[in-house]
C-alpha positions as CSV (number, residue, x, y, z in Angstrom):
1,X,7.2,7.6,4.1
2,X,3.6,7.9,5.2
3,X,1.8,4.5,4.8
4,X,-1.7,3.2,5.3
5,X,-1.9,-0.6,5.6
6,X,-5.2,-2.2,4.6
7,X,-6.8,-4.3,7.3
8,X,-5.9,-7.5,5.3
9,X,-2.2,-6.8,5.8
10,X,-0.6,-8.4,8.9
11,X,-0.5,-6.1,11.9
12,X,3.1,-7.2,12.4
13,X,3.9,-5.3,9.2
14,X,3.0,-2.0,11.0
15,X,5.6,-2.6,13.6
16,X,8.3,-3.6,11.1
17,X,7.6,-0.5,8.9
18,X,7.7,1.8,11.9
19,X,11.0,0.3,12.9
20,X,12.2,1.1,9.3
21,X,11.2,4.7,9.9
22,X,7.8,4.9,8.2
23,X,4.8,6.7,9.7
24,X,2.1,3.9,9.5
25,X,-1.6,3.7,10.1
26,X,-3.2,0.2,10.0
27,X,-6.9,0.0,9.0
28,X,-7.3,-3.1,11.2
29,X,-7.4,-0.8,14.2
30,X,-10.3,1.3,12.9
31,X,-13.8,0.7,14.5
32,X,-15.2,-0.4,11.2
33,X,-14.2,-1.0,7.6
34,X,-15.5,1.9,5.5
35,X,-15.0,0.1,2.2
36,X,-12.3,0.2,-0.4
37,X,-13.1,3.6,-2.1
38,X,-13.1,5.4,1.3
39,X,-9.9,3.7,2.4
40,X,-8.2,4.8,-0.8
41,X,-9.6,8.3,-0.4
42,X,-8.3,8.5,3.1
43,X,-4.9,7.4,2.1
44,X,-4.9,10.0,-0.6
45,X,-6.1,12.8,1.7
46,X,-3.4,12.0,4.2
47,X,-0.7,11.7,1.6
48,X,-0.1,8.0,2.4
49,X,0.9,5.1,0.2
50,X,-1.7,2.4,0.4
51,X,-0.4,-1.2,1.0
52,X,-2.9,-4.0,0.5
53,X,-3.3,-7.6,-0.6
54,X,-6.5,-6.7,-2.5
55,X,-6.4,-6.1,-6.3
56,X,-9.5,-3.9,-6.1
57,X,-7.5,-0.8,-5.0
58,X,-5.4,-0.9,-8.2
59,X,-8.6,-1.2,-10.2
60,X,-10.0,1.9,-8.4
61,X,-6.8,3.8,-9.2
62,X,-6.6,2.7,-12.9
63,X,-10.2,2.2,-14.1
64,X,-11.9,4.8,-12.0
65,X,-8.9,7.2,-11.9
66,X,-9.4,7.5,-8.1
67,X,-6.7,9.8,-6.7
68,X,-4.0,8.1,-4.7
69,X,-0.4,8.6,-3.5
70,X,0.8,5.2,-4.7
71,X,-0.5,1.7,-4.1
72,X,1.5,-1.4,-3.2
73,X,-0.2,-4.8,-3.6
74,X,1.7,-7.7,-2.1
75,X,0.7,-11.1,-3.4
76,X,1.5,-14.6,-2.0
77,X,3.7,-13.6,0.9
78,X,3.3,-15.1,4.4
79,X,2.1,-12.7,7.1
80,X,5.5,-13.0,8.7
81,X,7.2,-11.6,5.6
82,X,4.8,-8.9,4.7
83,X,6.5,-6.1,6.7
84,X,9.9,-6.9,5.3
85,X,8.7,-7.0,1.8
86,X,6.8,-3.7,2.2
87,X,9.9,-2.0,3.6
88,X,12.0,-3.2,0.7
89,X,9.4,-2.1,-1.9
90,X,9.0,1.3,-0.2
91,X,12.7,1.9,-0.1
92,X,13.5,0.6,-3.6
93,X,10.5,2.2,-5.4
94,X,9.9,5.4,-3.4
95,X,10.3,7.6,-6.5
96,X,7.8,5.6,-8.5
97,X,5.3,5.6,-5.6
98,X,5.7,9.4,-5.1
99,X,4.7,9.8,-8.8
100,X,1.5,7.7,-8.2
101,X,2.8,4.3,-9.3
102,X,1.0,1.1,-8.6
103,X,3.3,-1.7,-7.6
104,X,2.5,-5.4,-7.5
105,X,5.0,-7.5,-5.6
106,X,5.0,-11.3,-5.8
107,X,7.8,-13.7,-4.9
108,X,10.5,-13.2,-7.6
109,X,8.6,-10.5,-9.5
110,X,7.7,-6.8,-9.2
111,X,5.4,-5.0,-11.7
112,X,5.1,-1.3,-11.8
113,X,2.3,0.6,-13.5
114,X,3.2,4.3,-13.7
115,X,0.5,6.9,-13.2
116,X,-0.8,8.2,-16.5
117,X,-1.6,11.9,-16.8
């Protein structure tokens, strides 16, 4: 799966996701932060699921109907666990993400908001 990690996600997650077979870009390696709307637009243009800690991306996808290829928000996971959690979510919910789902993962809980057409 093609993935764009927001800069707030641990850089270790990039390595773990690559090992799991995903094609990953990490925004933390970019020269500057272009802002949430442009990050989401880039993920969409490149056909990437966006992984973030930030709830603003889900709001962009829902309230502003910004195009996206799926959004995963991970909440309250230590940096050392973010990559493993992302890999599990991407594997388990690939179909939902391919349909534009927005997934929020917290310890012990996963919520899925399906893309409405």
